[in-house]
LUMROTI-957157 format. One line per 10 residues: number of its first residue (from 0); for each residue x, y, z of C-alpha. Coordinates in nm, 3 decimals. Layout:
NUM) X,Y,Z ~ ...
This chain:
0) -0.001,0.012,-0.010 ~ 0.130,0.343,-0.083 ~ 0.193,0.591,0.211 ~ 0.084,0.903,0.090 ~ 0.141,1.204,0.334 ~ -0.056,1.510,0.311 ~ 0.088,1.794,0.497 ~ -0.264,2.005,0.506 ~ -0.398,1.753,0.765 ~ -0.339,1.782,1.126
10) -0.059,1.613,1.307 ~ -0.296,1.414,1.504 ~ -0.474,1.272,1.211 ~ -0.149,1.198,1.047 ~ -0.028,1.025,1.347 ~ -0.353,0.818,1.374 ~ -0.336,0.701,1.031 ~ 0.046,0.649,1.013 ~ 0.179,0.600,1.374 ~ 0.548,0.508,1.238
20) 0.586,0.900,1.148 ~ 0.613,0.976,1.538 ~ 0.986,0.871,1.572 ~ 1.053,1.029,1.220 ~ 0.910,1.353,1.358 ~ 1.072,1.339,1.691 ~ 1.427,1.294,1.519 ~ 1.340,1.599,1.314 ~ 1.326,1.801,1.633 ~ 0.942,1.760,1.712
30) 1.001,1.629,2.059 ~ 0.658,1.706,2.208 ~ 0.507,1.479,1.949 ~ 0.587,1.159,2.191 ~ 0.389,1.349,2.477 ~ 0.012,1.237,2.435 ~ -0.120,1.525,2.595 ~ 0.049,1.764,2.364 ~ -0.053,1.534,2.045 ~ -0.418,1.522,2.140
40) -0.431,1.894,2.234 ~ -0.200,2.108,1.986 ~ -0.207,1.809,1.737 ~ -0.558,1.872,1.653 ~ -0.488,2.177,1.506 ~ -0.132,2.205,1.430 ~ -0.007,2.091,1.059 ~ 0.336,1.962,0.982 ~ 0.396,2.279,0.765 ~ 0.274,2.504,1.082
50) 0.514,2.309,1.279 ~ 0.801,2.381,1.069 ~ 0.753,2.735,1.057 ~ 0.744,2.755,1.448 ~ 1.025,2.528,1.512 ~ 1.229,2.698,1.231 ~ 1.282,2.345,1.080 ~ 1.320,2.360,0.689 ~ 0.986,2.176,0.510 ~ 1.223,2.039,0.260
60) 1.400,1.858,0.528 ~ 1.108,1.716,0.663 ~ 0.986,1.621,0.323 ~ 1.306,1.443,0.245 ~ 1.296,1.252,0.576 ~ 0.964,1.111,0.491 ~ 1.031,1.033,0.140 ~ 1.347,0.856,0.274 ~ 1.102,0.661,0.472 ~ 0.886,0.528,0.194
70) 0.642,0.806,0.209 ~ 0.512,1.003,-0.104 ~ 0.417,1.367,-0.029 ~ 0.090,1.480,-0.136 ~ 0.135,1.809,-0.312
């Protein structure tokens, strides 16, 4: 099955659909993703793109990491 990730979806929705992204995102600098309370509060409204802007993590770096792990980025 193709793993297609849409950066317009919330982090919580993406983690529910693809739980394997949690360690990928932690490695990229999104440490709070492993905290269930943060994931269920901020993750309900936060997108990966918004998180990248807040954390000053280049979106291209995140896209490359997901592609390395077999994801296709939905543009």
